[in-house]
Steps between C-alpha positions, in 0.01 A plus 500: 500500500492176296147578376610851408790361297268266309259784425798711396612243246147479357477878462850507354406239238193702404707819474762339278227347284313829455789745467826484310858619536633705790152625592392149597808466716421828674138396568620163628751657735249749641258216571770299674598803710140548609472133589815519712365801688156349563579131510713471814403252771483780760340844501818646354749344257812337643864592441520236228188641331650850509816365337301331220287815465819704451619258233169535318515881522853487357363302205215750464750785478695307238178433303402867521831619358471247215144611426599865510762455230334224296130585520421827324142499633613504863774751419248736341268478802755700698470877439792639302631727784529192725680279250872448530674617818186550717365148445849350522540672838179339627632162390834551678318616814281190503814290451667679792199431722513135397872474579457638854212257557725210393762631743246487784407142411865393498595673826204384712497123520223297657489557874383743763509875423693725486772278349249261345212550261220730619166480316425859599727609214333287231294789364820705480654230281190462283474873433870579475528489116198733474624746762844489337349600165298783659806623690718526192220655298515790744881483496497557124271802545724642774818449297334677208405789727853517640663493157353807336690446177259213432776254403536196724768237445332163455754287697487751788119494510479120482762455773331756727154352448621146564681603821206702632268215403693275739514748789183694572654683797761659272220606269323690780829663601552593135143633483552723806821644365349570159210673674749727673639597160170549315268621777683700765356740757649845426749626754681827544727543202872500568781593266769329707582155366494243779458120501335321791439134410515234230273201434602222469843507663618198299420363158625390161467597136152638414412570864278810523700737722303768689684795660321748729613847598439862402610742233534229235464665158363362175792368297702397807754222449540211743826307528598201713864562596744243632882515497502206256203597278229755433161480328270778380129422508316553168156660458484650850152635587453782755166589659354848462608646835853362493471274803557161334648336193505153351715313251608150399834363620711413192735207461871519577532523878718266703280257693526533879640855501331806650496829310420864571201657326583835340233735360602800288251765393536672160627813684790299647360457853612165641387278787629160607365214712802309630503117487133505403460217247642148485528344153387137512 
């Protein structure tokens, strides 16, 4: 590892000499990250190397955001449809992946697995910023498909992409539920409004709430009702055969309380799931 560090400093000096500004910093940081990955004393990098690698990736993300706003050449390399919210989402997803990797480093000290550090997860740590960016890239596409009006609120998108970047399991749950909304096997049509389940059963502001049932009409309203408060979900989307709907939980609920979910069709038909959602 000592030889790798020396070589790293030499390459860094050459990079700083040849380039200028933030671009030289970015090249330097990428080289250092590669040296950390390949320069460990064992076949795989240690916990300490993973920690330093994460620090370098954090600096790379910082350098990228500086270059994006300060370097017009780099900014113009990105196609116009991907500029703005899409590329910001990728950045937040990579940051989320980095944060969860840091969490793993902090929680698993040196020692025997499972409590201690396990080198079997090193590749997971090394690839986490990349998989986080890919995950939220798809999240942005899915949110756009869910919101047919085409207007997405920037803070909502960035918060959702960061959260899903940290938790890949929630992304796959989210993916399955979106698939149920967009691509659903046709069933026998029913005009009777009935609710069967809700996913997830607990959440907070901006949680994507999925309600399954039958007879749900386009234009249905969804309300979380509690004796102390009530919230109506905006921009509710209903699938074509009326068996599922989705919407974003708004702010305003009392944390720790459980509410009923009420769905009302435009014709006045009403169905309720009792004690179905806990506001966190």
